[in-house]
Each structure stands twice: as structure tokens, then as C-alpha cells.
N, C-alpha and C positions, 0 to 999 in steps of 0.2 A: 677482149673476152670472147666475142663471137667467133673470131678466127681460131682461138685456142680450142673452143668447144667443137668447131668444125673439124679441126685436126684430130681431136680425140675421137669424134664420131666416126671418122674415116678408118679408124683402127678396129672398130667393132665387127664381130662376126656377122656375116651377110644375112643370116637368119634374124639376128637380134636387132640389127641396125634400123629397119623400118619400125619396129616396135618402140625403140628408144626415140627415134626421130619424131614419132607421133606425140610422145610425152613432152619433148623439148619445145614443140611448136604450140602447145596449149598455153594460152595467156593467163588462164586462171584455173587453179585447182580447187581452191577454197574461197574464203572471204578475201584474202590478200590478192591484189592484182600484181602479178609478177611471174616471170618465167621460171620454171624449174631449171636448175643449172647442173651441168655435168662437170663434176669436180675432178675425177680421176678414173682411170680404167686399169684393168688387169686381166690376166688369163688364169683359168682354173686348171688348165692342163698343159701349160707351156707351149701352146700352139701359136702360130703366127698372128692369129686374130684374137682379140680380147672378148671375153664373155661375162666379165664382172665389172661393175662400175659403181661409183659413189654419186648420189644425187643430193642436191641441196634444195629443199622444198620450202617456200615461204609459208609461214603459219603463225598467226597471232603476233605479228611484229618480230618474230624470230625466224630462224632457218633450221628446219629439221634435217639432220644428216642421216640418210638411209643408204645402206649398202645393198645392192641388188646382185644376187649371185646366180647366174645361169650355169648350166653345163652344156656347152655347145655340142657335145657328143650325144646328148639325150634331150633335145629341145622340147620334146613332148612332155617332159616332166615339169616344166614351168620353173619359175625362180624361187630361191630362198631369200630371206631378208635378215639383215642385222640393223637394229635401230639404235640410234644414239641415246634414246631413253630406254634403259635396261629393264624398267618395270613394265614396259608395253609388250604384250604377247610373249611373255617369258617362256611359257610352256602351254601353247594353245592346243585345245583338243579339236577334233574334227567337227563337233557341233558348233563351237564358236566360229570357226572358219566358215562353215557352211552358212551360218546366219549372217555374218558380217562381211565376209570376203568370198562370196560365191564364185566370182570370176577366177579366183585362184584354185578353188577346189575343182571347178570344171574347166580347167585351163584348156584353151583352144589354140594350138600352135599355129593355126592358119588364119587367125583373126588379127589384123594389124592393130586393132584397138585393145588387144588382150592386156598388155602391160598397163596401158592408160587406165583401163577399167579397174584393174587390181589396185593401182595407186590411189585412185579416187575413193574406192571402198575402204582402203586402209586408212586414208586420211580422215574419212568420216568416222570410222571406228576409233581412231586416235582422239578425235574431239569428244566422243562419248566417254572415253577413258579419262580425259582431263575433267570433264563435267563431274564424273564420279569422285574424282579427287577433291573437288570443291567441298563436297559434303563431309569430308573427313577433317576439315579445318575449322570446324565450328559453324554456327548458324549464319553468320553474316554473309559469307560468300555465296552459299547455297541460296539464301534468300534474295540476294542481289540478282542472281541469274534467273531464278524462277519468276520473280516479279517483273523483271525486264521482259522476259518472253511472254508472260501471261497477262501483264497489265498495260503493255504499250503496243505500238504497231510494229515494233522490231520483231522479226521472225527468227527462228532458230538458225535458219540458213545464213543469216547475216551476222552471226556472232561466232567468234573463236575464243576459247579460253585456254590458258596454259599456266601451270604451277612451276615456278623456277626456284632453285636450279633443278634440272631434270634428274630423276632417280634418287634424290635425297630429300631430307626434310625441307619443305619449301619455305622461302622467306618472302617471295613475291607471288602475287596472282595478277595476271594480265587478262583483260577483256579487250578484244579487238572487235569493234562494231562498225559495220558498213552502213553509212547513211544513204539509204536508197531514196532519191528524190527525183523530181522532174527537172533535170538540168536543161531540157530542150528549150525552156523559156529564155535562156541566156542569149544575148545577141550573137550574130555570126562573128567569127574571129578569123583574121588573116592566117595566123600561125597555128590553128587548131589541128594537131596531128594525132591526138590520142583521145581516149574517153575521159570525161569528167568523173573524178572519184573523190569522195570524202570519207576518211576513216577516223573514227574516234578510238584512241587507245587509252584505256583506264588502267592504271597500275595501283594495286592495293599492297601495302606493306605495313610493318609495325606489329607489335605483339598481339593486338586485337584487330588487325586489318583496318585500323581507323585512320591511317595516313594514306591519302589518296592523291594521285597525280594524274589529271586529265590532259591529254594532248590531242589536238586536231591536226590531222595530216591531210593536206589537199594535193591533188595532182597538179602538175605545172600548169595545165590548162585552166584550172580553177583559180590558182594563185594569180595568173595573169588576168583572168576575168575580174576578180575582186580588186586587184590593183593595189590596195592599201596594205601597208605592213601590219596595221592593227587588225586586219581581217582574221588573223590567227589568235587574237586575244579573246578566247572563249570565257564564259563565266567560270568563276572558281567553283570547286566542289568541296563543301565543308563536310566533316565526318558525320554529321547528323542528317545528311541528305542521301537518299538512295537513288540508284541509277534509273529506276522507273520514273522518278521526277526530274532527274537531271538531263537525261538523254533528250526528252522532248524540248527542254530549254535550248539545247544545242541545235536541234533541228529547226526550232523557231529562229535562232540566231542566223543559221545559214539561209533560211527563207528570206529573212530581212535583207541579208546581203544580196541575194538574187534580185529581190524587188528593187533594191537601190541601184544595182547595175543596170537593170532594165529601164528604170526611170531616167538615169543619166544618159543612157543610149538614146532614148526617145527625145530627150532635151537636145543632145548634140545634133541629132537628125533634123529636128525642127529648126534649130539655129541655122544650119546650112541651107535648109529648104527656103527659109525666109530670105536669106542673103541671095540665093539664086533668083528668087522672084524679084527682089529689089534691084539687083545688079546683073540681070541675065546676060547683058552684052559684054560684061567685064570678067566673067568667070574664065579662069585659065585651067584649073584642075582642082579636083576635090576627092576626098576619100569616100567612096561610095559603098564601102563595106562596114567599117567601124565608125565612120563620120568623125574622125579625129582632127581633120584639117581641111582647109580650103584656101586657095590662092586666087586673088583677083588683081586686075590691072585698073588703076584709077588715074585720072588726069585732073590737074588743077592749074589753070592759067598756063597751059601748054607745057606743064611739067608732068611727065608720066612717071609712075612709081608702082611698085608691087606692094600688096598688102597680104601678109600671111596670117591667117587666123588658126591658132592651134588650141584645140579643146582637150582638157585633161579628162581622165576617167571619172573625176568627181564633179565635172561641170553639171549644173550651174553653181554649185557651192563654191567652186574656184573659178575666178574670172578667166576669160580667154587670154592667152598670150598673143599679143598683136605685134608683128614685126613689119616695119616699113623698109623697103629695099629699092634703091635707085636703079634705074635702067641705063644710066649714063656714066656714073662715077665709080671708078675702081679704087680699091685700097692698094697699099704698097705690096700686099701679098697676092694681088691679081684677082681678087674677088669683088663682086658688086657690094658697094657700101650699104650697110643696113643698121637700123636702130630698133631696139625693143621699147615699146611705149609702156611707161609705168603707171602714170596717173590718169587712166581712162575712167570715165564715169561708168559706174557699174553697181547693180544691185541684183542679186539672184531672185528677188521677188518680182522683178519686172516681167511682163510678157515678152515673148521672143521678138515680136514686131517692134515694141518700144526699145528693147535692148539693142537690136541691130541698128535701128534708126539713130539712137543716141551715139553709138560707136562710130558710125559712118559720119555723122555730123561733126563729132569731135575731131576725127581724122582730117576732114576737109577744111574745117573752119579754124582749127587750132594747131594740130600737130604737124601738118605738112609744111607750113611755112618755115618752122624751125628746122625740120628735117632737111628741106631743100638747102637752106643756108649752111647747115653743118656738112652736108655731102659735098657742096662746092668748096668750102673752106678747108676741109680736112683731107681731101683726096686729090689724086694726081690729075684726073681728067674732068 
């Protein structure tokens, strides 16, 4: 897709290309986090370079398709637009454009942000257009929007609404709500390459808009941080509950997830710290970022072996996975023989010092003798 867009961009008129490039590089135009995509290009006057193009713009969980029409012979005139929502700006007068899209009325052909600014203003006006449509569908939707903005901490800038299908009698109303929270409390992560994002998509449908489907969409970074599949199982939204009450419940739900992730991280960190203190001369390697694992070398009656402690994202609720590995005996596949310990003594209510001591004692006094015998009996060397 990126290569295709780059190829299309290379065919654009030299005046228009920097304007379009600025738009395509913007990671967020509205609430939705996503790049504007260049879908197709064409020429208005059969010249070798294109001056018209189709953009796909993320909005309210959908993609708006807007055609942008330049005339490369008269760049100072600015662009025209064709919207896939035919009811939007059907016949705008100069007062409407001056109020809502001033960057188009005062088009500056020398400003590389000119097209970017026009699209931002158009998208903002499109949201106002959709908010006005809410009020034409009865009291429920308008009340949902006004109380959500007026009675909660959710601000107008964090909401997008859309009536679907576009341009005809709507059968669905969608609210996309960005959950702005302090995600910086989450522990550091090895593979964090993008921002943490949580979006709540609420779909209303049915004759009285009383059938409601809530969906929580998390960025991959948050999915990985929360770890559990049930992290997406948000509370249900019954027909008699309003968004002003429901959205704070979802925010509390996410806050509890964050608190749980932080607590589990601190527990893993403490477990490894205690193990390092008790076995400082035996530590081989450990995860110093997410604290998911630690490897140590132990000895019992001149028999040396490795112990791998792997801590899940839900530790201490879930006990550590402990693997013993021989440093002498190979399997038929050419790998060091190892066993996973199943019946280790464990309680998540123990202090970390008691937990680590009990695990080490069990390994030395109970598990290693059987492991040594098995590694000798079942392997080649």
C-alpha cells in the first residue's frame, strides 16, 4: 500500500505534490488515529502530470471518500471538492465557507499547509453537519450527544458521530469516542513502536434507536499491555442506560486494567529482585525491561543445572513456569534435556521472599533428584 501510494504521489503535478505529501504524512486528522490514504489520481487537462485525486479519510470508524480537484494551469484558484456524502455542502454560499473553511476562501498557493488546513476545516464542519443530523432523528440521539459532552469529562474534540448510510434515510448512528487517559503509567515495553490508543465505538440502530452495540478498540500496544483476551469484554450497554453514565464505566474499566498491569509488573520486578538478592552469584541472565524471565545456574551434589523462571503477564495470580535444564545431557534432537515442574508449592498471597524461598527449597530438596535421574536415563550423554 505504501509503495502504491508513493507511485501515485510521484505522478502528481509538482506544485500540488508538496501540498498532498503534507496531508498524507499527518497521522491524525480527527478522532481516528490513521493516515489519510491516496486512492487514485487523474488529470483535469490531459497533461503528463495529475492534478486531481481521491482521498480516503478515517472518520467515526468509517472512511470518507473525498475527490480533490485542482486545475494545475491555475493553482492560485485552489481546489474543488466532491464528497461521497451528497448532502454535505451541496450548494454552499460564501458566508458558510468563510465561517467554516476560511483557508479555502483565502487560499494561499505558496503555503505548503494550505490543503492540510482546508481538509482539517472541512472535516470539522462535516462533524458539525453530522451533529445537526442527530437532532432530526428524534430526541434520543441528540440527548445522548449533548449529555455526553455536557455531563462527563469527554470533550467535543474526542467525539465523532455519523449517520449511516450517507445521503439517505439513516438506519444507524455511530459515536466514536476517544478515551483520553494517562497511559504513561503503564510499564515500559520492549516492542512499543506506536502510541497507546483506546476508542469506544457505540452503534445505535432499531426503530427507536434502542438497540445499542458498544465496541472497545485498542491499539496493538494496549492489547499487548493488557495481555488477556477478556480485556476487550467491556460492560454491556442496556437500552435504558445513557452514554453519560456508560462511558465513565468504560473509563473505570480501562483504569482498572491499567492498575492491574502496573501491579503485576511490580510483582514480577520484585520476584526477580528477591531472586537476585538470594542467588546473586548464580544469575545468568534476566529481563530487565518487562521482568518476564530470569535464568540461574544451581548446583546440587556436584550436579549443575539451569533453572528458567518465566513469569506471565498475570503473575502473581498465575504461578511462575519453572523449567529445569541439564548442562550435561543432550536429547536425540541435539538440545539440552529439560523438564517443566508442575507441582511446585505456590500461593499468590505469599510475600515474595517466602515465595522465592519455598520455590528454591522445593527445587533443591525435591525436584532436582528426579530431574537428574531422568536426564541420565532418557538421554544420549
